[in-house]
C-alpha positions in Angstrom: 36.8 -85.3 -79.2 39.5 -82.8 -78.4 42.1 -81.8 -81.0 44.8 -84.1 -79.6 42.7 -87.1 -78.9 43.0 -88.6 -82.5 46.7 -88.0 -82.4 47.1 -89.7 -79.0 45.0 -92.6 -80.2 47.2 -93.0 -83.3 50.3 -93.1 -81.0 48.7 -95.9 -79.0 47.6 -97.7 -82.2 51.1 -97.5 -83.6 52.5 -99.2 -80.5 49.9 -101.9 -80.7 50.6 -102.5 -84.4 54.3 -102.8 -83.6 53.6 -105.5 -81.0 51.9 -107.9 -83.5 53.8 -111.1 -83.8 55.8 -111.4 -87.0 54.1 -114.8 -87.4 50.8 -113.0 -87.8 49.3 -112.9 -91.3 48.6 -109.2 -90.6 52.1 -108.2 -89.5 53.1 -106.9 -93.0 49.9 -104.8 -93.3 50.5 -103.5 -89.8 54.1 -102.5 -90.6 53.0 -100.5 -93.7 50.2 -98.8 -91.8 52.5 -98.1 -88.9 54.9 -96.3 -91.3 52.0 -94.1 -92.5 50.9 -93.4 -89.0 54.5 -92.4 -88.0 54.7 -90.0 -90.9 51.5 -88.4 -90.0 52.5 -88.1 -86.3 55.8 -86.5 -87.4 53.8 -84.1 -89.5 51.6 -83.2 -86.6 54.5 -82.9 -84.2 56.1 -80.4 -86.6 53.0 -78.3 -86.4 51.9 -79.0 -90.0 48.2 -79.4 -90.7 46.8 -82.9 -90.8 43.6 -83.7 -92.6 41.0 -85.1 -90.2 39.7 -87.5 -92.8 43.2 -89.0 -93.1 43.4 -89.3 -89.3 40.0 -91.1 -89.2 41.0 -93.4 -92.1 44.2 -94.5 -90.4 42.4 -95.0 -87.1 39.8 -97.2 -88.8 42.3 -99.2 -90.7 44.5 -99.7 -87.6 41.5 -101.0 -85.5 40.5 -103.3 -88.4 44.0 -104.8 -88.7 44.2 -105.3 -84.9 40.7 -106.9 -84.8 41.6 -109.3 -87.6 44.9 -110.2 -86.1 43.2 -110.9 -82.8 40.7 -113.2 -84.5 43.6 -115.2 -85.8 44.9 -116.0 -82.3 43.9 -119.6 -81.4 41.6 -120.1 -78.4 43.6 -121.7 -75.6 40.6 -123.6 -74.4 40.5 -125.5 -77.7 44.0 -126.9 -77.0 43.1 -128.1 -73.5 40.5 -130.5 -74.8 
């Protein structure tokens, strides 16, 4: 992975977390995590060092929340029956 790839991935994940429905059980978790991601991105944009283990942790948590939120979405096929 290049140096900017985790930062670019965090930018994408922040956008995805923002798009979670407020009705989602995970929206509040996503909001808090997104705030942490934005702080880290601001730090990186200002040229301050960012710990790689913090980057990895935020990426892992973001994917976990998005995965869990997606699992809560009802299957449309189940409603058609």
